[in-house]
Structures are given as structure tokens and as C-alpha cells.
C-alpha positions as CSV (number, residue, x, y, z in Angstrom):
1,M,39.1,-20.1,48.5
2,L,37.8,-17.7,46.1
3,I,40.4,-15.1,46.9
4,R,43.3,-17.6,46.6
5,L,41.8,-18.6,43.3
6,L,41.4,-15.2,42.2
7,L,45.2,-14.2,43.3
8,A,46.7,-17.2,41.8
9,S,45.0,-16.8,38.4
10,G,46.1,-13.0,38.5
11,A,49.7,-13.8,39.5
12,A,50.0,-16.7,36.7
13,A,48.7,-14.0,34.2
14,A,51.1,-11.5,35.0
15,A,53.6,-13.9,34.9
16,A,52.8,-15.3,31.3
17,T,52.3,-11.9,30.1
18,S,55.8,-10.5,31.3
19,G,57.5,-13.6,29.7
20,S,55.9,-13.5,26.4
21,G,53.8,-10.3,26.0
22,I,50.8,-11.8,25.3
23,A,47.8,-12.0,27.7
24,L,46.3,-15.4,28.6
25,H,42.7,-14.3,29.2
26,R,40.1,-15.7,26.3
27,P,37.1,-13.8,25.6
28,I,34.0,-14.9,27.5
29,A,31.2,-16.5,25.2
30,R,27.9,-14.6,25.2
31,R,25.1,-16.7,24.3
32,E,21.3,-16.3,24.9
33,K,20.6,-20.1,25.8
34,A,19.9,-22.1,28.7
35,L,22.8,-22.3,31.1
36,E,24.2,-24.9,32.7
37,L,25.3,-24.7,36.5
38,D,29.1,-25.0,36.9
39,S,30.7,-23.6,40.0
40,D,34.2,-23.4,38.4
41,A,32.8,-21.8,35.2
42,M,30.5,-19.5,36.6
43,L,32.7,-17.3,38.2
44,R,35.6,-17.4,35.9
45,P,37.8,-15.5,38.2
46,S,40.4,-14.8,35.5
47,S,37.9,-12.7,33.7
48,F,37.4,-10.5,36.9
49,V,41.1,-9.6,37.3
50,Q,40.7,-7.7,33.7
51,A,40.9,-4.0,34.1
52,S,37.5,-2.3,33.8
53,A,37.1,0.5,31.7
54,R,35.5,2.4,34.3
55,T,37.4,4.1,37.2
56,T,34.3,5.2,39.3
57,D,30.6,4.0,40.0
58,S,27.4,5.6,39.2
59,M,28.0,7.6,42.6
60,G,31.4,9.2,41.8
61,R,33.3,6.7,44.2
62,S,36.1,4.7,43.0
63,C,35.6,1.2,41.4
64,P,35.8,-1.9,43.7
65,G,38.5,-4.4,43.1
66,A,37.8,-7.4,40.9
67,V,38.2,-9.7,43.8
68,I,35.8,-8.2,46.2
69,C,33.0,-8.2,43.2
70,G,33.9,-11.8,42.3
71,E,33.2,-12.6,45.8
72,K,29.9,-10.7,45.8
73,A,28.7,-12.5,42.7
74,D,29.6,-15.9,43.9
75,N,27.8,-15.4,47.1
76,L,24.5,-13.8,45.1
77,E,25.2,-10.4,46.8
78,W,24.1,-7.5,45.1
79,N,26.3,-4.5,44.8
80,Q,25.6,-1.3,42.9
81,A,29.4,-0.2,42.4
82,C,30.2,-3.6,41.1
83,W,27.0,-3.4,38.7
84,D,28.5,-0.1,37.4
85,C,32.0,-1.1,37.1
86,L,32.6,-4.6,36.0
87,P,30.2,-6.2,33.2
88,D,31.6,-9.2,34.3
89,Y,29.9,-9.1,37.8
90,Q,26.6,-8.3,36.0
91,E,26.9,-11.5,33.9
92,F,27.9,-13.9,36.7
93,Y,25.5,-12.4,39.4
94,C,22.4,-12.3,37.0
95,E,23.4,-16.0,35.8
96,K,23.7,-17.4,39.2
97,M,20.4,-15.5,40.0
98,S,18.7,-17.2,37.4
99,L,20.3,-21.0,38.5
100,T,19.0,-20.7,41.8
101,S,17.1,-23.9,43.0
102,P,14.2,-24.8,43.0
103,S,13.6,-22.1,40.6
104,P,15.3,-19.3,39.2
105,T,15.3,-16.0,41.3
106,Y,13.9,-13.0,39.4
107,V,16.0,-9.7,39.7
108,D,14.6,-6.6,37.9
109,I,17.5,-5.3,36.9
110,C,19.0,-8.5,35.4
111,A,15.9,-8.2,33.1
112,K,16.1,-4.5,32.4
113,E,20.0,-3.6,32.2
114,G,23.1,-5.3,30.9
115,Q,24.0,-7.3,27.7
116,Y,23.2,-10.5,29.4
117,R,19.2,-9.8,29.8
118,G,18.5,-12.0,27.4
119,A,19.9,-15.3,28.7
120,F,18.6,-14.4,32.1
121,C,15.0,-13.6,30.8
122,K,14.9,-16.9,28.9
123,K,14.9,-18.9,32.0
124,F,11.8,-17.8,33.1
125,A,9.9,-18.7,30.0
126,E,11.3,-22.1,30.3
127,I,10.2,-23.2,33.5
128,V,7.1,-24.8,34.2
129,P,4.7,-23.1,34.5
130,P,6.6,-20.0,32.7
131,E,6.4,-16.6,34.6
132,H,5.6,-13.6,33.2
133,H,7.9,-10.5,33.4
134,E,6.9,-7.6,31.5
135,N,10.7,-6.3,31.4
136,C,11.6,-9.1,29.4
137,F,9.5,-7.9,26.5
138,F,12.5,-6.0,24.9
139,P,13.2,-6.1,21.3
140,G,14.6,-9.2,19.9
141,S,14.2,-11.0,23.3
142,E,14.0,-15.3,23.0
143,Y,11.9,-14.4,26.2
144,K,9.1,-13.4,24.7
145,Q,9.1,-15.8,21.7
146,V,8.9,-18.9,24.2
147,Y,6.6,-17.5,26.4
148,C,4.2,-16.0,24.1
149,E,4.1,-19.4,22.1
150,R,3.7,-21.4,25.3
151,M,1.0,-19.1,26.3
152,K,-1.1,-19.5,22.5
153,L,-0.7,-23.2,22.9
154,K,-2.4,-23.5,26.3
155,G,-4.9,-21.0,24.9
156,E,-4.3,-18.5,27.5
157,F,-4.7,-14.8,26.0
158,K,-1.9,-12.5,26.8
159,S,-2.3,-8.5,25.9
160,N,1.4,-7.9,25.9
161,C,1.8,-10.7,23.5
162,A,-0.7,-9.7,21.1
163,A,0.5,-6.0,21.0
164,D,4.3,-7.0,20.5
165,A,5.7,-6.1,16.9
166,D,7.9,-9.0,16.9
167,V,5.6,-12.1,18.3
168,G,2.2,-10.4,17.9
169,P,1.2,-11.6,14.5
170,N,1.4,-15.3,15.1
171,Y,0.4,-15.2,18.4
172,C,-3.0,-13.6,17.3
173,E,-3.4,-15.9,14.8
174,G,-3.9,-18.9,17.3
175,F,-6.9,-17.0,18.8
176,A,-8.9,-15.7,15.2
177,V,-10.6,-19.0,14.8
178,Q,-11.9,-19.0,18.5
179,M,-13.0,-15.2,17.7
180,K,-11.2,-13.9,20.4
181,G,-8.7,-11.1,20.9
182,Y,-10.1,-8.5,18.8
183,I,-9.1,-5.4,20.4
184,E,-5.3,-6.2,21.0
185,C,-5.0,-8.1,17.6
186,H,-7.1,-6.3,14.9
187,G,-4.0,-4.4,13.6
188,W,-2.3,-7.5,12.3
189,P,-3.7,-8.3,8.6
190,G,-3.3,-12.2,9.3
191,Y,-5.3,-12.2,12.2
192,M,-8.2,-10.3,10.6
193,M,-8.3,-12.4,7.7
194,L,-8.7,-15.6,9.6
195,Y,-11.1,-13.7,12.3
196,C,-13.4,-12.3,9.7
197,E,-13.3,-15.9,7.7
198,T,-14.2,-17.6,10.9
199,K,-17.1,-15.2,11.2
200,Q,-18.1,-15.5,7.6
201,N,-17.9,-19.2,7.6
202,A,-20.3,-19.2,10.7
203,T,-22.5,-16.7,9.3
204,V,-21.9,-14.0,11.9
205,W,-22.5,-10.1,11.1
206,D,-19.6,-8.1,11.9
207,A,-19.7,-4.3,10.5
208,T,-15.9,-4.2,11.1
209,C,-15.2,-7.2,8.8
210,A,-17.4,-5.5,6.2
211,N,-15.5,-2.5,6.1
212,H,-12.1,-4.0,6.3
213,N,-9.8,-2.9,3.4
214,E,-8.4,-6.1,2.7
215,V,-11.2,-8.9,3.7
216,G,-14.4,-6.6,3.3
217,A,-15.2,-7.7,0.0
218,N,-14.8,-11.2,0.1
219,Y,-16.7,-11.2,3.8
220,C,-19.9,-9.4,2.3
221,E,-20.2,-12.0,-0.7
222,D,-21.8,-14.6,1.7
223,F,-24.2,-12.2,3.1
224,A,-25.4,-11.4,-0.4
225,L,-26.8,-14.7,-0.6
226,G,-29.9,-14.2,1.8
227,G,-31.5,-11.6,3.9
228,D,-32.0,-7.9,3.7
229,I,-29.6,-5.7,1.9
230,K,-26.2,-4.8,4.1
231,A,-25.2,-1.2,3.9
232,D,-22.0,-1.8,5.0
233,C,-21.2,-4.0,1.6
234,V,-23.1,-1.8,-1.1
235,K,-19.7,-0.2,-1.9
236,Y,-18.6,-3.6,-3.2
237,K,-19.1,-4.5,-6.5
238,S,-19.0,-8.3,-6.3
239,Y,-21.3,-7.9,-3.4
240,L,-24.3,-5.6,-4.9
241,T,-23.8,-7.8,-8.1
242,L,-24.5,-11.0,-6.5
243,F,-27.4,-9.8,-4.3
244,C,-29.1,-7.7,-6.7
245,D,-29.2,-10.9,-9.3
246,I,-30.6,-13.2,-6.6
247,K,-33.3,-10.4,-5.8
248,A,-33.8,-10.2,-9.4
249,T,-34.4,-13.9,-9.8
250,N,-37.0,-13.7,-6.9
251,N,-38.6,-11.0,-8.3
252,A,-37.9,-8.8,-5.2
253,S,-38.2,-5.0,-5.4
254,V,-35.1,-3.4,-4.0
255,E,-34.3,0.6,-4.6
256,T,-30.5,0.3,-4.3
257,C,-30.5,-2.6,-6.9
258,A,-32.4,-0.2,-9.5
259,S,-30.4,3.1,-8.6
260,S,-26.8,1.6,-8.6
261,E,-25.0,1.7,-12.0
262,H,-23.4,-1.5,-11.3
263,S,-26.5,-3.4,-11.0
264,A,-29.4,-1.2,-12.5
265,G,-29.4,-2.5,-16.0
266,M,-29.1,-6.4,-15.3
267,Y,-31.6,-6.2,-12.2
268,C,-34.3,-4.1,-14.1
269,Q,-34.1,-5.9,-17.2
270,E,-35.0,-9.2,-15.3
271,L,-37.6,-7.6,-13.4
272,A,-39.2,-6.2,-16.9
273,L,-39.3,-10.0,-18.2
274,K,-40.9,-10.9,-15.0
275,K,-43.4,-7.9,-15.6
276,N,-42.6,-6.4,-12.5
277,G,-43.1,-2.6,-13.2
278,F,-40.9,-1.8,-10.3
279,Q,-41.0,2.2,-10.2
280,A,-37.7,2.8,-9.4
281,C,-36.6,1.1,-12.4
282,W,-38.4,3.4,-14.9
283,G,-36.2,5.3,-16.8
284,V,-33.3,2.6,-16.8
285,A,-32.0,1.7,-19.9
286,Q,-34.3,-0.6,-21.7
287,F,-36.5,-1.4,-18.9
288,D,-39.6,0.7,-20.0
289,A,-39.8,-1.2,-23.4
290,T,-39.3,-4.5,-22.2
291,Y,-41.8,-4.4,-19.5
292,C,-44.5,-2.7,-21.8
293,A,-43.6,-5.3,-24.3
294,E,-44.3,-8.1,-21.9
295,I,-47.5,-7.3,-19.9
296,S,-50.7,-8.3,-21.2
297,W,-52.9,-5.4,-19.5
298,A,-53.0,-1.7,-20.3
299,N,-50.6,0.6,-18.6
300,P,-50.7,4.5,-19.0
301,A,-46.9,4.8,-18.8
302,C,-46.7,2.0,-21.9
303,E,-49.5,3.4,-23.6
304,S,-47.5,6.7,-24.8
305,M,-44.9,4.6,-26.2
306,A,-47.0,2.1,-28.5
307,P,-50.6,3.3,-28.1
308,T,-51.8,0.8,-30.9
309,S,-50.6,-2.2,-29.3
310,S,-52.2,-1.7,-25.9
311,I,-54.5,-4.7,-24.8
312,V,-57.1,-4.1,-22.5
313,A,-57.0,-5.8,-19.4
314,P,-59.7,-8.6,-18.9
């Protein structure tokens, strides 16, 4: 039946061409979308009788005829020579393999080669559950967009989704609030912002977040409110200013606050007003004078500044 259909189509095409000079074959629409099974449209025998640009296959043998390849594609039969010589064989063979029942049949070469790999691969992302196939992760693939989005919604972390340049940024953000996937996702700025913000809100210390170029300063500020000084945060003026202001208010002696140009003046002046003669503050502008004016007891360091005003300690 198939051969008769092919021959009839070829004969009709030849007759029409000889009479009008216009070929009757219309171009085949190529779309990366879900395909519907239609046994007549599937084979499209008229397209198979069009001449191939190649005359030999990859082994140097003469290309097989269109009728032979049409039969093989319709019967889901793999043939290397047909694959090499006829793009239509590639499309229809892979199309039919993707529409087998009860589930599509994965064929490695259909995912790796040909103009129709997108439509073939997408089928495996749409089924339930979706199937993972590494060869379908090619640039611009709709398969990986659908597959990775479904994995993200299920909460299943997949390393190749996270590392992919097309889908990785959006995929990773779905796991940032769970503080998962750092190794694979830390290169995406959006992920790091959410990841570090989540840790910041939970007051979970992470030196990587503190040292991150984009989020480090903001992350560190929450850790300025309490606890000991964080060495990884000292480089941020906003952190050090806030940290030292709180320590000065609490009259706490911190050498870093007294030695940093960003905080020393404010910090030491506050300690002087609180009559704290912290040794690291001596020599900081205005500290000596303010401290000596505030205390009510003798201090040898103050006597040289104003010897007549020294008061003997009780």
C-alpha cells in the first residue's frame, strides 16, 4: 500500500510538472511543538520522492531510493544510509519514535543530530514523569526549559539544570531560599542574592556571602548588631561604622574600631565621654583632651596636658 501511494504520488507530480513546469510539492512545516499522530501526514510520501542533495551515504555507498526509506521510516526501521541521505527520513523516523504507545521511544541519534531534534526531545519533557536525557540539553532546547521547570516545581535538584546557561539562573533561584545547590548555582548573581538574603534573615553566618562582591556589604550589616567582630566584614565601611557605633554605645573596647580610619574618631570620642581610657584610642584626634576633661581622678597621661587641673583621686 505504501509503495503504491509513493509511486502514485510520484507519477502525479511528474505529470503536473511536465504540463505546467511548476512542482506540486509544498514545503514541510518544521515546528518544535507537540506532534499529533496522523498516519497519512506522518509519512508524507510526496516529500520522500524529492531528490536528495547527497548521492552517497557516510560509507560512500549510493543513496537508497526514497520509496525504500519511506517504508523503513513508516515501519520504525533504523537505516544509516537513509539517515545520511534523506532529511525527511530523519524527521519521520524520529517523529514516529516519539509517538509510540504507551510512551515515546528514546533514540540517541534523534536527540543528537538533525534539524528535528528539538521536537523529538520535547516529548520526553512533557510526559509524566518527565525523562532525563543529557543529549537533549543543547542550546535553545525547549526540552530543558520544560524539564527543568517541572523539576524545580517538584523540588528535585538536577545539576545539569543548575549549570545550564539558558535555564540555570531561573532554575537555581527556586532552591536559593532552601539554601540548597550552592556548588552548582553560586555563579548566578540572582541565586546568590536570594541565598545570602535567606541566610542573613536566619542569622546564619557564611563567609562566602560576606565576601561576595555584590551582596557582601548588605549581608554583613546584620552581623554588626551583635557578637564579636567579623574579620570578613571589616572591609565594608557600612559594617564597621555600625559595629563600632554599637560597641561604643556599650562602652566596649575593640582595637579594630580604634585603629580604623573609618571608625576611630567617632568610636574613641564616645569612649572618652564614657571615661573609658582605652589605650588604643590614645593619639586619636580629640580623644586625649576629651578623656582628660571628663575623668575626676589623676592620670599621669593627663597631667602633662593640664597639670593644674588634675584632681587627686579619692
